[in-house]
C-alpha positions in Angstrom: 0.0 0.0 0.0 1.6 3.2 -1.1 0.5 6.1 1.3 -2.9 4.7 1.7 -3.8 7.5 4.2 -2.4 10.6 2.3 -5.8 12.4 2.4 -7.1 11.2 5.7 -7.2 13.1 8.9 -4.9 11.6 11.8 -7.7 9.7 13.6 -9.0 8.1 10.4 -5.3 7.3 9.5 -4.8 5.4 12.8 -8.2 3.7 12.4 -7.3 2.5 8.9 -3.8 1.2 9.8 -5.4 -0.6 12.9 -8.0 -2.1 10.7 -5.5 -3.4 8.2 -3.3 -4.9 10.9 -6.4 -6.6 12.5 -7.4 -8.3 9.3 -4.0 -9.2 7.9 -3.6 -12.3 10.0 -0.6 -14.3 8.7 -0.7 -12.5 5.3 2.3 -10.5 4.1 1.4 -6.8 3.9 3.6 -4.1 2.5 3.3 -0.5 3.6 5.3 2.1 1.7 5.4 5.4 3.5 7.6 8.3 4.4 5.8 8.8 7.7 7.4 6.6 10.2 5.2 6.8 13.3 3.2 3.7 12.4 6.3 1.8 11.3 6.9 0.8 15.0 4.0 -1.7 14.6 5.7 -3.5 11.7 7.3 -6.9 12.2 10.1 -5.9 9.8 11.1 -2.5 8.4 13.0 -2.3 5.1 14.7 1.1 4.5 15.4 2.0 0.9 17.7 4.9 0.1 18.7 6.0 -3.4 17.2 2.8 -4.8 19.0 0.4 -2.6 18.0 -1.5 0.6 20.2 0.1 3.2 18.7 -1.4 6.4 16.4 -4.1 7.5 15.1 -4.7 11.1 12.6 -3.9 13.7 12.0 -0.3 15.0 14.1 -1.1 18.1 17.0 -2.7 16.0 17.1 0.1 13.5 17.0 2.8 16.3 20.1 1.2 17.7 22.2 2.1 14.7 23.9 5.4 15.7 24.2 6.8 12.2 21.4 4.7 10.5 19.1 6.1 7.8 15.9 5.0 9.6 17.1 6.5 12.9 17.8 9.9 11.2 14.4 9.9 9.4 12.6 8.8 12.6 14.3 11.4 14.7 13.4 14.1 12.2 9.7 13.2 12.4 9.3 12.1 16.1 7.8 15.4 17.2 4.9 14.6 14.9 3.9 11.5 16.8 4.9 11.7 20.3 
């Protein structure tokens, strides 16, 4: 899903993501997004930078990388979702 919530208000966005997670079961679901607040719920995050996979891991694993791409992006957005 590429930015499935681009035109939704924040409450509708959270409701949609929660709904998708609730019905996904054991299915593989891809979310493509520049907004990282909801990425923390993902089992696995794949960071693509300049067309290449740069990092793969959970939110906690990726935040442990001191100079990681994901950590830099998350830190730049964290005030939006804290």
